[in-house]
TISETOR-623291 format. One line per 3 residues: their letters; for each residue x, y, z of C-alpha. Coordinates in Angstrom, 2 decimals. Layout:
A	X/Y/Z  ...
end
This chain:
XXX	-96.40/58.26/-135.68  -94.97/61.10/-134.04  -92.16/60.92/-131.80
XXX	-93.19/60.75/-128.01  -93.10/58.22/-124.69  -95.34/55.89/-126.52
XXX	-92.75/54.50/-128.75  -90.55/53.44/-125.75  -91.32/49.80/-124.72
XXX	-90.46/48.84/-121.34  -89.86/45.09/-119.83  -88.36/43.26/-117.10
XXX	-88.15/40.16/-119.18  -84.49/39.69/-120.54  -85.51/37.28/-123.12
XXX	-88.40/39.54/-124.52  -85.92/42.50/-124.24  -82.93/40.52/-126.33
XXX	-85.46/38.79/-128.88  -86.33/42.68/-130.07  -83.10/44.63/-129.28
XXX	-80.58/41.91/-129.92  -79.96/42.37/-133.87  -80.06/46.06/-133.37
XXX	-77.23/46.37/-130.62  -75.34/43.54/-132.29  -75.18/45.87/-135.46
XXX	-72.98/48.03/-133.48  -71.36/45.80/-131.23  -68.75/48.99/-130.16
XXX	-71.34/51.51/-129.36  -73.50/48.82/-128.18  -70.67/47.16/-125.77
XXX	-71.97/48.00/-121.79  -74.74/46.83/-123.00  -74.27/43.60/-124.79
XXX	-72.05/42.42/-122.16  -73.63/43.06/-119.15  -77.10/41.72/-120.59
XXX	-74.77/38.43/-121.23  -73.68/38.67/-117.73  -77.41/38.49/-116.26
XXX	-77.87/35.52/-118.66  -75.24/33.43/-116.73  -75.97/35.08/-113.43
XXX	-79.50/35.60/-113.50  -81.58/38.87/-112.82  -79.91/39.57/-109.65
XXX	-76.33/39.46/-110.72  -75.39/43.33/-110.15  -77.74/43.81/-106.88
XXX	-81.13/42.57/-105.47  -83.51/45.01/-107.54  -85.38/43.81/-110.33
XXX	-83.11/44.90/-113.64  -85.87/46.87/-116.28  -84.82/47.07/-120.01
XXX	-86.57/49.37/-122.73  -86.12/49.88/-126.73  -87.34/52.25/-128.86
XXX	-89.35/51.07/-131.78  -90.38/53.26/-134.70  -91.38/52.03/-138.28
XXX	-91.02/48.63/-137.61  -87.80/49.11/-136.16  -85.90/49.40/-132.97
XXX	-83.77/53.07/-132.54  -82.29/52.63/-129.37  -82.15/51.28/-126.00
XXX	-81.90/51.65/-122.56  -81.13/48.95/-118.99  -80.66/50.02/-114.85
XXX	-79.93/46.93/-113.20  -80.16/48.37/-109.85  -78.86/50.12/-107.82
XXX	-76.52/51.03/-110.99  -77.68/53.73/-113.10  -79.47/53.77/-116.14
XXX	-77.61/53.20/-119.06  -78.89/54.26/-122.57  -77.77/54.29/-125.89
XXX	-77.52/56.90/-128.18  -80.95/58.78/-129.09  -81.97/62.53/-129.77
XXX	-83.21/65.09/-126.91  -86.71/64.60/-128.14  -86.78/61.07/-127.56
XXX	-84.70/61.45/-124.32  -87.29/63.91/-122.95  -89.80/61.08/-124.00
XXX	-88.07/58.59/-121.84  -87.57/60.89/-118.77  -91.68/61.56/-119.16
XXX	-92.12/57.97/-119.71  -90.20/56.43/-116.20  -90.99/59.98/-114.01
XXX	-94.43/58.99/-114.99  -94.25/55.51/-113.58  -92.89/56.30/-110.43
XXX	-88.96/54.96/-111.32  -86.38/56.77/-109.18  -82.75/56.64/-110.90
XXX	-79.45/57.50/-109.61  -77.74/58.63/-112.55  -77.40/57.98/-116.33
XXX	-74.77/56.68/-118.12  -74.55/57.15/-122.16  -72.33/58.75/-124.95
XXX	-71.72/62.28/-124.30  -74.73/64.15/-125.65  -77.21/61.94/-124.72
XXX	-75.98/61.73/-121.11  -76.28/65.56/-121.34  -79.54/65.39/-123.03
XXX	-81.27/62.81/-120.33  -79.97/64.23/-117.78  -81.38/67.38/-118.61
XXX	-84.54/65.79/-119.12  -84.62/64.05/-115.90  -84.24/67.54/-113.99
XXX	-87.30/69.17/-115.67  -89.16/66.07/-115.39  -88.39/64.70/-111.94
XXX	-86.90/67.46/-110.38  -84.16/66.02/-109.88  -80.18/67.70/-109.45
XXX	-78.22/66.51/-112.17  -74.17/66.68/-111.34  -71.20/65.18/-114.02
XXX	-69.59/62.56/-112.38  -67.40/61.12/-114.86  -65.70/61.62/-118.38
XXX	-64.50/58.60/-120.60  -62.89/57.88/-123.44  -64.21/54.43/-125.60
XXX	-61.31/53.10/-127.49  -60.82/50.11/-129.54  -57.85/48.00/-130.51
XXX	-55.65/48.89/-133.82  -52.26/47.04/-134.01  -51.15/45.72/-130.73
XXX	-47.68/47.01/-129.31  -46.77/44.94/-126.17  -44.37/47.33/-123.95
XXX	-40.74/46.86/-124.31  -38.77/45.91/-122.37  -41.49/43.97/-120.55
XXX	-41.08/44.17/-116.68  -39.83/41.26/-114.79  -42.30/38.26/-114.04
XXX	-44.98/37.19/-116.53  -48.78/36.83/-117.32  -50.79/34.34/-115.94
XXX	-55.29/33.85/-116.01  -56.17/33.75/-112.63  -57.73/30.72/-111.51
XXX	-60.40/30.08/-107.88  -57.11/29.79/-105.66  -56.52/33.75/-106.42
XXX	-60.57/34.63/-105.77  -59.68/36.17/-102.27  -56.81/38.64/-103.79
XXX	-59.37/39.39/-107.01  -62.18/40.08/-104.62  -60.25/42.73/-102.66
XXX	-58.38/44.19/-105.87  -62.01/45.03/-107.41  -63.11/46.35/-103.73
XXX	-59.86/48.48/-104.30  -60.24/49.39/-107.81  -63.61/50.42/-107.76
XXX	-62.98/52.31/-104.46  -60.02/54.09/-106.44  -62.68/55.13/-108.77
XXX	-65.23/56.43/-107.19  -68.05/54.45/-107.31  -70.74/54.94/-105.14
XXX	-72.28/51.19/-105.21  -70.31/48.22/-106.51  -71.30/44.37/-106.41
XXX	-70.11/41.90/-104.29  -66.61/41.02/-104.69  -66.51/37.67/-104.16
XXX	-69.43/37.24/-106.88  -67.19/38.72/-109.40  -64.61/36.75/-108.74
XXX	-66.21/34.10/-109.49  -67.81/35.26/-112.23  -64.72/36.01/-114.06
XXX	-62.61/32.77/-112.97  -65.56/31.12/-114.55  -64.73/31.89/-117.51
XXX	-60.69/32.89/-117.62  -61.37/36.75/-117.45  -58.89/37.78/-114.99
XXX	-54.64/38.24/-116.15  -52.49/38.24/-113.41  -49.14/39.82/-113.60
XXX	-46.37/38.67/-111.22  -42.92/39.28/-110.50  -40.59/36.62/-110.58
XXX	-41.02/35.00/-107.32  -44.63/34.80/-108.31  -46.48/37.29/-106.43
XXX	-48.94/39.26/-108.01  -48.59/42.84/-108.62  -51.39/43.79/-111.43
XXX	-54.38/42.55/-113.30  -56.38/43.26/-116.33  -59.73/41.78/-116.48
XXX	-62.10/41.20/-119.92  -65.69/40.68/-120.93  -66.68/37.25/-122.00
XXX	-66.72/37.61/-126.09  -70.11/38.81/-127.56  -71.49/39.88/-130.73
XXX	-67.56/40.04/-131.82  -66.15/41.86/-129.29  -64.34/41.72/-126.09
XXX	-63.95/44.81/-123.95  -60.60/45.15/-121.37  -61.66/45.89/-117.71
XXX	-61.08/46.40/-114.79  -57.01/47.37/-115.04  -56.17/48.12/-111.36
XXX	-52.53/48.20/-109.50  -52.09/48.47/-106.33  -51.00/51.57/-105.59
XXX	-47.31/50.22/-103.73  -46.60/48.52/-107.52  -47.02/51.27/-109.65
XXX	-45.09/52.89/-112.11  -43.26/50.00/-112.89  -45.39/48.49/-116.18
XXX	-47.27/45.92/-114.79  -50.75/47.61/-116.11  -49.35/48.24/-119.17
XXX	-48.30/44.23/-119.16  -51.08/42.58/-118.12  -53.34/45.03/-120.49
XXX	-51.20/43.66/-123.91  -51.12/40.66/-122.60  -55.35/40.40/-122.04
XXX	-55.81/41.79/-125.23  -53.46/39.41/-127.38  -55.35/36.70/-125.42
XXX	-58.78/38.25/-126.84  -57.41/38.72/-130.33  -56.65/34.93/-130.39
XXX	-60.04/33.89/-128.45  -61.31/35.27/-131.89  -62.85/38.91/-130.89
XXX	-62.89/40.88/-133.88  -63.16/43.86/-131.62  -61.36/44.90/-128.54
XXX	-62.50/47.74/-126.37  -61.65/49.30/-122.79  -62.93/52.70/-121.53
XXX	-60.66/55.04/-119.97  -60.95/57.99/-117.53  -60.42/61.25/-119.08
XXX	-59.56/62.82/-115.90  -56.71/60.34/-115.81  -53.94/61.03/-118.44
XXX	-51.56/58.34/-117.59  -54.01/55.65/-118.40  -55.05/57.09/-121.64
XXX	-51.31/58.07/-122.95  -50.78/54.06/-121.88  -53.33/52.70/-123.87
XXX	-52.83/54.70/-127.12  -49.01/53.32/-126.79  -50.11/49.91/-126.32
XXX	-52.35/50.60/-130.15  -56.28/51.69/-128.57  -57.43/54.66/-130.56
XXX	-60.82/56.49/-129.63  -63.53/55.90/-130.66  -66.28/58.17/-128.60
XXX	-67.07/60.12/-125.42  -69.04/58.94/-122.54  -70.41/60.90/-119.57
XXX	-71.70/59.80/-116.35  -74.14/62.04/-113.74  -75.43/61.59/-110.79
XXX	-79.36/62.48/-109.93  -80.04/63.63/-106.14  -83.44/65.24/-104.85
end
């Protein structure tokens, strides 16, 4: 069978998608961390956990095996696993032909560029590079010394309002055009102990480091945020080291995180803690 749009299968049913593509996703948990963690969150929170729109999923099947996947949880961009330029073009043709409207794409750097170019041709859109990121994997954890004054603790229901507010500030800081409801995000993370706070000796929280739930042997650290007045004291590094240690203690075989390549401070910090580069990713915005 020659490669083409008919190799891509689309569905709105999460169980159908995971039933067909789950083994493929688990085969490379680091490369597929976003798909694994988002689909896990959808299982917990339901199909509208990221917004009011109906999610769409897809997989590229050839020679009886899944070769690639994508998902989109409106209003967020399309998220795509690595594919060739030809398969990216086939997917763009299929989605454009079916009347899908996409705000953007996020994928490994080569795939994102290939799909962005294909979407420009197929949908008449303009693609603009918004962010370049690097995926890191934890090697040997090195806890920053000396640690800043204070201690780490897992956030609880009593921290909900602060987590919600900080999440909104974090989204604004990184320039995301859309975001989840901060309260819903806080509720989800609190439900499984997914945020670690660093607090000063008087009990004032000054930084947070989040982590996704353990799935397919991997945990991804996200987000890490310190309000501007508290930066420069080592709080983010201490919180990240603690949440990384906790992930390993929970049984994670891989602990991952993304950094914005435009931020040399965070890239340097995570490498000092023990994170090592895996691959580069990019996000493009589409306008018509």
